[in-house]
C-alpha positions in Angstrom: -21.5 -6.8 1.3 -21.1 -2.9 1.9 -18.0 -1.7 0.7 -16.4 0.9 2.2 -13.3 3.1 0.6 -10.7 4.9 2.8 -8.1 7.7 0.5 -5.6 8.6 3.0 -4.0 12.3 2.6 -1.8 15.5 2.5 -4.3 17.5 0.9 -1.4 19.2 -0.9 -2.2 16.9 -4.1 -5.6 17.8 -5.5 -5.2 16.8 -8.5 -3.8 13.5 -7.9 -6.7 12.7 -5.6 -9.0 14.0 -7.6 -8.0 11.3 -10.5 -8.0 8.7 -7.5 -11.6 9.5 -6.8 -13.0 9.7 -10.3 -11.1 5.7 -10.6 -13.5 5.6 -7.8 -16.4 6.6 -9.6 -15.9 5.3 -12.4 -16.2 1.1 -10.8 -18.4 -1.0 -12.1 -19.0 -2.3 -8.8 -19.6 1.3 -6.2 -18.2 0.9 -2.8 -20.9 2.1 -0.3 -19.3 5.2 0.2 -15.3 7.1 0.3 -13.8 8.2 4.0 -11.2 10.9 2.9 -8.5 11.0 6.2 -6.6 13.7 5.7 -3.3 13.7 7.3 -1.8 17.0 5.7 -1.5 20.8 7.5 -4.5 22.0 5.6 -8.0 21.5 5.4 -9.0 20.0 2.0 -11.7 21.8 -0.2 -15.2 20.2 0.1 -16.2 21.2 -2.4 -13.3 19.4 -3.8 -15.3 16.0 -2.6 -18.9 17.2 -3.6 -18.4 15.6 -7.1 -20.2 13.4 -9.3 -21.7 11.0 -7.6 -24.3 10.4 -4.8 -21.4 8.0 -2.9 -21.0 9.2 0.7 -18.1 11.0 0.9 -17.0 11.2 4.4 -13.9 14.6 5.0 -12.1 13.0 8.4 -8.5 14.8 10.0 -5.8 13.8 11.8 -3.3 14.6 13.7 -1.0 16.8 11.3 2.1 13.8 10.5 0.9 10.9 12.0 1.5 9.2 9.6 -0.8 7.0 6.1 -0.5 4.2 8.3 -2.2 6.4 11.4 -4.9 7.2 8.7 -5.9 4.5 6.9 -6.5 2.3 10.6 -8.6 6.2 11.7 -10.9 6.1 8.1 -11.3 2.0 8.9 -12.8 1.9 12.2 -15.0 4.9 10.9 -15.9 2.5 8.4 -19.5 1.2 8.0 -18.6 -1.1 5.5 -18.5 -5.0 5.7 -14.8 -4.6 4.0 -12.6 -2.0 3.9 -10.5 -0.8 0.6 -7.6 1.3 0.4 -7.0 3.6 -2.2 -4.0 5.7 -1.5 -4.4 9.6 -2.6 -1.7 10.0 -5.9 -2.9 5.7 -6.9 -5.8 4.7 -9.1 -7.5 1.5 -10.0 -8.9 -0.1 -13.1 -12.4 0.2 -13.5 -12.9 -3.9 -12.5 -11.0 -3.1 -9.2 -13.6 -3.1 -6.5 -15.5 -5.9 -8.6 -12.9 -8.7 -9.2 -11.0 -8.1 -5.6 -14.5 -7.9 -4.0 -16.0 -11.2 -6.6 -12.2 -13.1 -4.8 -12.7 -12.7 -1.3 -16.3 -13.9 -2.0 -15.6 -16.9 -4.1 -12.1 -18.6 -2.4 -13.7 -17.6 0.8 -10.7 -15.9 2.0 -10.1 -12.7 4.6 -8.5 -10.6 2.2 -7.3 -10.3 -0.7 -4.4 -8.2 -3.0 -4.9 -7.0 -6.7 -2.0 -6.7 -9.3 -0.5 -3.0 -8.8 1.2 -1.9 -12.6 3.0 1.0 -12.7 1.9 4.0 -13.9 4.9 6.9 -15.3 4.0 9.9 -17.5 0.5 8.0 -18.3 2.2 4.9 -19.4 0.9 1.6 -17.5 3.9 -1.4 -17.0 4.0 -4.1 -14.7 5.4 -4.1 -11.3 3.9 -6.4 -8.6 1.7 -9.9 -8.3 2.0 -11.7 -5.0 0.7 -14.9 -6.9 2.2 -17.7 -6.1 4.5 -15.8 -3.2 1.7 -15.8 -0.7 4.0 -16.5 2.4 4.9 -15.0 5.6 8.5 -15.3 4.5 8.2 -13.7 1.3 6.5 -10.8 2.9 9.3 -9.8 5.5 12.0 -9.7 3.6 10.8 -8.8 0.0 7.0 -7.2 0.0 5.6 -9.1 -3.0 2.8 -7.6 -3.7 0.7 -5.8 -1.1 0.6 -1.5 -1.1 -1.5 1.7 0.1 -4.3 0.7 -3.5 -4.6 -2.6 -3.7 -5.6 -4.5 -0.5 -9.6 -5.1 0.2 -10.5 -7.3 3.3 -13.0 -7.3 5.6 -13.1 -4.7 8.0 -14.0 -7.0 11.4 -10.0 -9.0 10.3 -8.4 -5.4 9.9 -9.4 -4.7 13.3 -8.3 -8.2 15.3 -5.5 -8.2 14.3 -4.8 -4.3 15.1 -4.5 -2.5 12.0 -1.2 -1.3 10.3 1.5 -0.9 12.3 1.6 3.0 12.5 5.9 2.1 13.8 6.4 0.6 10.4 6.5 3.0 7.3 6.2 2.3 4.2 6.8 -1.0 5.4 3.0 -1.4 7.6 1.9 -3.0 4.1 3.7 -6.4 3.9 3.5 -6.3 8.0 0.0 -6.6 7.4 -0.1 -9.6 5.2 2.5 -10.9 8.0 0.5 -11.2 10.6 -2.9 -11.9 8.5 -0.5 -15.4 7.6 0.9 -15.2 10.8 -3.3 -16.1 12.3 -3.5 -18.1 9.9 -5.9 -16.7 8.4 -6.5 -16.8 4.5 -5.4 -14.4 2.3 -5.2 -14.6 -1.8 -4.5 -12.8 -4.8 -7.0 -11.3 -8.1 -4.6 -10.7 -10.8 -7.5 -8.8 -12.6 -8.2 -6.0 -10.5 -5.7 -3.9 -10.8 -4.6 -1.0 -9.1 -2.0 1.6 -10.4 1.6 2.9 -8.7 1.6 6.2 -9.4 5.6 7.6 -9.6 6.2 10.9 -9.5 8.1 13.7 -7.6 5.9 15.2 -5.4 5.2 15.4 -1.9 5.2 11.5 -0.3 2.4 10.4 2.4 6.4 9.1 3.2 9.7 11.0 3.7 12.7 9.6 3.6 13.3 10.5 7.3 10.7 8.0 9.0 10.5 5.1 6.0 14.3 4.9 7.5 13.1 4.6 10.5 10.3 2.1 9.7 12.8 -0.5 8.0 15.3 -0.4 11.3 12.0 -1.1 13.5 10.6 -3.9 10.3 14.6 -5.0 10.9 14.5 -5.4 14.5 11.0 -7.0 14.5 11.6 -10.0 12.3 15.3 -10.6 12.0 14.9 -13.4 14.2 12.3 -15.2 11.8 15.2 -14.4 8.6 18.3 -15.9 7.5 21.6 -14.8 7.5 21.1 -13.1 3.6 18.0 -12.0 4.4 18.9 -9.6 7.7 22.1 -8.3 5.9 19.0 -7.3 3.0 17.0 -5.2 5.5 19.4 -3.3 6.7 20.4 -2.4 3.5 17.0 -1.0 2.7 17.2 1.0 5.7 20.9 2.5 4.8 19.4 3.5 1.8 16.2 5.4 3.1 19.1 6.5 5.7 21.6 8.0 2.9 18.3 9.4 1.3 17.5 11.2 4.3 20.6 12.7 5.3 22.7 12.4 2.0 26.2 12.2 5.2 29.5 10.9 4.0 29.0 8.3 7.4 25.6 7.1 6.2 26.6 6.5 2.5 29.7 4.5 3.7 27.2 2.4 5.5 24.7 2.1 2.2 27.5 1.3 0.2 29.0 -1.4 2.3 25.6 -3.1 2.4 25.3 -2.7 -1.4 28.7 -4.9 -1.7 27.2 -7.6 0.9 23.8 -8.9 -0.6 25.9 -8.7 -4.2 28.4 -10.9 -2.4 25.0 -12.6 -0.9 23.4 -12.9 -3.9 20.3 -11.2 -2.3 19.9 -8.2 -4.7 16.9 -6.1 -4.8 14.3 -7.9 -7.3 10.5 -7.5 -8.1 7.9 -10.2 -8.3 5.6 -10.6 -11.3 4.8 -13.7 -11.7 1.0 -12.3 -14.0 1.8 -13.3 -17.6 0.6 -10.3 -19.5 -0.2 -7.0 -18.1 -4.1 -6.1 -18.6 -3.5 -3.2 -21.4 -7.0 -2.4 -21.3 -7.1 -0.8 -18.2 -5.4 2.4 -18.7 -6.2 5.2 -16.1 -7.9 8.1 -16.9 
């Protein structure tokens, strides 16, 4: 089973990218290739990719600003592997991530596997998301219990069959991918021992508030007909929140405040899914 790892990057976070690559090189099960897809304005230094590894590393470019979803899609299209794993350039994997994910893929006869997501803040790892027990379309349409750009391992053919990540839905393309799979009756499973680390930081992000606001609104319009009123209100609150972050205007603040009030009244407060009893403290970032 050949594995390709796809890393989208803006090319502006070289230290993070080096650490992401290092976490791949230190896997107990190595992939067959790494594909770095640059969505940023400047080329990536080739010497940074020439690390102490025999793994082939492809360095691809996409149109600047095309988006992280498009970058992942491009990487998957050029992948030689039977299976594609995605890792954002500022995130990391625990050393057994690929081994446990592939084991789950084969043993469960699934087409896609989600790992658990732990949060990394200033070197401290805490539990964050785990989709165990919440593998239904409704959960991923409303709260997204645990799909990001760094904890998805999927057969390439399956990924292409559903059209990859929806480029119109940043940053909700992760949840939308799982909804698309489940809608087609494609089996998705979770391995809670496969640890992905989401780094929380204040540096430049792959998705900015303005594009996030547009993506959240598009996501709401796409799925609103399948949701009850209080879930619709919650999705509207999410895109109003991003609108305020992007514009900081009084009007967007008033809309955000109004829907914040409504989600409290409707008892649809933001929450985190976590069903794994203990975080795996043995797999820290390096």
